[in-house]
N, C-alpha and C positions, 0 to 999 in steps of 0.2 A: 329285935327284929327276928321274925320266924325264918326257919330254913327255906320255906316256900318263897318268901320275899327275896331272900338272898339269891336263890336260884333264878328267880325272875329277873333280878337286877343283872345278874351275870349272863342272862340270855339262855339259861338252861331250860329246856322244855319248850322253847319257842320254835316255830317252824323255821327252816333254813333261810327262806326268802326274807322273813321279817328280821331275822338275826343279822343278815347282811345289811338291810336298810338301817337298822339301829347303829351298826358299826360305822357306816358311811356318814350318818348324821353326826355322830360323835366326832369323827375325823374333820368334817367340814367346820364344826363349831370350834374345835381346837385350832384349825388352820386360820379361821377368821380372827380369832383372838391374837394369833401370832402376827397376822398382817397388821392389825390395829396397833400392836406394840411397835412393830417396825416403822410404821408410818409416823407414830408419835415421836420416835427417836429421830427420824429423818427431819421432821418439822423443827425439833429442838436444835438439831445441827444446823439447819438452814438459817434459823434465827440468829444463832451465834456467829455464823459466817457473815450474815448481813450486818450485824453490829460491828464486826471487825472491819468490814469494807467501809462503813461510815466513818469509823475512827481514822482509817487510813486516808480517806478523802479529806477529812477535816485537817489532818496533819499536813496534807500536801497543798492545801490552799495557800495563796499568798497571804502573809501576815498583815493584818491591819497595824496601824501605828501602835495602838495600845498593846496588841498581842506580841509584836516584835520586841518590845522592851524586855520581855522575859528571856529572850535569846541574846540580848546585848546588855549585860548587867551594867557596864560602864556607861553606856548611852542612857540607860534608864536613870542611873544615879546622877549623871551630869545634868540631865533634863530636870530632875527634881531639885538639884542645887540652883539651877537658873530660875526656876519658877518660885521656889519657896525658901531658898537658902538652906534647905536640909542637906547637911553634908555627911550624915552618918554612913550613907552608902558609898561615899568616896573614901572614907577613912579606912586604910588597910586594904583597899581593893587593889588587886594586882593584875597587870596585863604584861604578858611576856616576862613574867618574873620580876617586874620592877614595880615598886610601890607608886601609886598615883596620888599620894597625899602629900607630896613634897610642897612646902610653902614657897611663895615668892618672897624671898628675903624675910622680913618680919611682918609683912602685910597680909600673908595668907594668899589664897587663890589656888586654883587647880588647873591641871593640864586639860585642854580641850580634848574631847573624845576623838578617836581617829576619824570618824566620818565627818565631823565638823571641821577638823583641821585640814583634811584633804580637800574639802569644799573651798576653804580659803586659799589654799595653795594653788588649786586649779584656776581660780579667778585671777590670782596674782600672775601666774604664768601667761594668761591670755590677755591681760590688760596692761601690765607694767612693761612699757615698750623696751627699754634697754635690757631688761631682764631676759627677754626672749632671744637675744643674740649675744649676750655677755656670758662669761664663764661663771657659773654658780656653784659654790662649794658649801657643804654643811660641816660645821665645826662644833665642838663641845667646849671650846675655850672662849676667852674674852677677846681674842684677836687672832688674826691669821697672817702668817708671813709668806710672802712670795719672793723666791730667789730668782733674780734676773741676771743672766749672763749676756750683757749687751756689747761685749767686745769679742773678738775672735782670737784664738791661740795662733801663734806664729807657725810657719812651716817653711821648710827649705829643701832643696834637692841635695842629696848626699851621693858621694862616690864611694868606691870600694876602699880607697886608701886615705881620703881626706878626712880630717877631724870634723865632727859634728858641732856646729855652733849653737849656742843657746838661742831659743826662739822666744817670741813675745809671750807674756803670761796673761791669761784672761782675767777680767775683773768681774766680780760677783757683787751685785747690789741687792740689798734686802729691803723689801717694801713691806711695811707692817700695816695691815688693815684692821683698825679697831672696830669692834661691834658696838653699835649704839642702840639704845632702846627706842623702839617705835611703838606708840600707844594710840589707842582709840577709846572713846568714852561714850558709846551709845546709851540711850535710856529708853525705858518702857514703863507704862503704868502697871501697878500691881493688878488692877482689874483685867488688863489685857493678858497678863501672865496667868491669871487664874482661869482664863478661857482655854479649855483643853483643845479647842479646834485651832488655836493659834500655834503655828510652827515656830516656836521660839528659837530652835537651833538654826533653822534655815534663815530666819530673819537676822539673827545675830551674825551668822557667817557672812551674809550679804553685806551688812553694814560695815563689818570689820574689813572685809576684803576691799570694798570700795575706798574706804579711808586709807588703808595701807597702800593700795595700788597707786593712788594719786600722790601720796607723800613720797613713796619710793621713786616714782617716775621723775619727779622734779629734782630730788636729791641726786640721783645718778647722773643727771645732766648738769645741774648748776649748784649742787650743794657745796657749802663752804667748808665742810669737814669739822665744824664745831657742833658737837652733839648730833651729828648726822653724817651720812656718807659724803665723800668728796667727789663732786661731779667733774667730768672730763673737761668741761668748758671753763672751769675755774683756774686752770693752769695757764701760765704765760705762753705766748706763741712767738714764733719767729719765722722769717722767710724760709720756705722749704729748702733744705740743704744746708742751712746755717744754724739750725736749732741744735741745742745740746740736750743731754739727758735731764729731764724735768721740764722740758718745753715740747709743745706740739708744733709740728710744721704746718704752715698755711701758704696758700696761694691767693691771689686777688683776682677779681673779675676785670679790673681795668677801669671801672666807672664807679664813682662813689655812690653807694646805695642802690646799685642796679647792675644788670648785665649790660654789656656793650651793645650798641645799636646794630653793628655789623658782626656777624658770626658770634652770637651770644653763646652758642653751644661749645665754643672752644674752651671756655672756663671749666666746663664739666669734664672735657677730655683731659685737660691739664691736671685736674684734681685726681682723676683715676690713675694717671701715670706718675703722679708725685708719690704714690704709695709704692713701696718696694714690691717686687714681683712675688716674693714668698708670702706676702700678706694678701695679694689681690685675689687669689683663688677662693678665699673664704670671706671676702669683703662685702659690706653692705653700705648703702646710702642711708643717712638719717636726716630727716627734715620734717617741718610741721606741715599742716594742710595748706596754708597760704603759699608757702614756698613751693610745695608740690604742684599747686595749681599753675604757678608760673613755669616751672620746669617742664611740665608735661606738654607745653606748647612749643618747646624748642625743637628745631629741625636741624639735620645735618646739612652738609654742602649740597647733597643731592635732593634736598627737599623732603626727606623721610623723617618722621617723628622718632626721636631718640627714646621716648617713653613707650613701653609696651605693657598693656594691661594683662593681668593674670588670666589664663585660660581655664584654670581649675579653682574650685571653691577653696578658700583658706590659704591660697598661695599669694605671696606679695607681688605687686607690680614690679617691673624691672626697668632700669635705666642703664643703657649701654650693656645690657645683659646681666647686671648686678641687681639683687633685690633691694627694694626701697622700703624702709621702715618709717612710717608716719608717726612721729613723736611730737605731741603738741607742746612739749616743754622746750623744744628748740626755738631760738629767737626768730622773729620775723625778719624779712629782708629790710635792712636799714644800713646807714653809714657804718662801715667797719664791723658789721655784725657777722659772726661766724654761723651763718644760717644753714649751711650744709656741711655735714661730716661724712667722711668716707673712710672705712677702715675695717680691719678684722677685729671686731670687738670681743670675740672669744679669746683672742690673745691679748688684746689691748685693755680690757676692763674686767676686773674680777669683783664679784659680789660674794661676800661671806655672810652666812646666817646660821643661827641656831635653828634646828628643825622644829622645836616645840613652840606652841602658842599657849599663853596662859590667860585665864579670865578670873577676875575678882568681882564678886557681887557686893554692891554697896546699896542697901535699902534705906540709909539714914541721911545721906548728904543732900538728896533732892526729893524728899517726900512730897507728894505721894508716889513719885516715880522711883524706879529702881535703876541705878547706874550699873553698867557692866564695864569694868576697866580691863581692857585686853592689851596685852603687851607681847612683843617679840623683839629679838635682837638681830640687827642686820647692819652690815657695813659694806662699803664699796670704794674702790679707788682704781686709778690707772695703773696697770701692771706692765705695760710696754708702750712707751711713748712713741716708738717708731711705727706702731701698728695703726695709728689714727692720724688722719690729715683733715684739715679744715679749709673751707672755701669762704673767704671774707669778701664782702661786697664793698670794695674800696678801690681807689685809683692807685 
């Protein structure tokens, strides 16, 4: 390049006005390039922020069933076990530091995942009648002992100089409540299990809960204690005031198989006050629907109904101010039937159970169906005979 060209490029030898114009043009060109570069970087930054927002929104969306499995490994593994028998996911899986691959004796089987187990328990609490008013304890052993002090220690007045005499000694009774195995065996076809739209856990929990609730309700009332809980109606009874430990006190209506024609409500009043005062504060009536239909028609001496319906949803009706539990396993009104019970069941009846529920999948015994053998251990027995009184329809 010649010296003349270099000088021309540098603006030497140009008029001042043209030199200024050339300098301004160069500045504008450089500034425009700078703007374009800044805009490009802003666009890239905006795209990155948009992508981050999308990921945040996706992460915040409610999980579908298939997606939520990734956040609940035990639920996913248990669902796979129910559908296909695949137990690799359950082997060695830990929840709260405890292995969930413990076998049921020698038969295998796995603990139900926490969500399914809670579903079963909530249905049991809402449908198993006596359970809702009795004392329920969770144990890890094969039995549960209740210590009952059903006598009182002696007492006496002392003076400053007189010798103190020995007083009576209390007697402690031990009641042992063994836990029995309660089982259910629902089944489903393999084709139904292969359908991903089928809620296997919800179905299984519903079937097990229904079976367990009906079996428990009957056993807590009239179970004979042989491989099942002992019901409170299986114990012998005696006239109220003459019963001994191991017997329930009862009163009678005065007419065989019915209420008396005159003042039929007197039997209900007598039943309430046959129970000791320390139990009445927490007492409840227990009867079935047919008996409740008869009782709610009773009136007192002033012509007022003794039965009062609940004013709030979920609250029980009341009889003489005490809640009424409608338990269909109670006997109908008949000759000498103990159709109405009244007592403090929280003190009078104890239910002991293991908190775990186990399921064994059996695809072989009922092909092409798959059986699900669910088990739990539960027991029940009277823990205080003075806390429950019965009304018998007899002369």
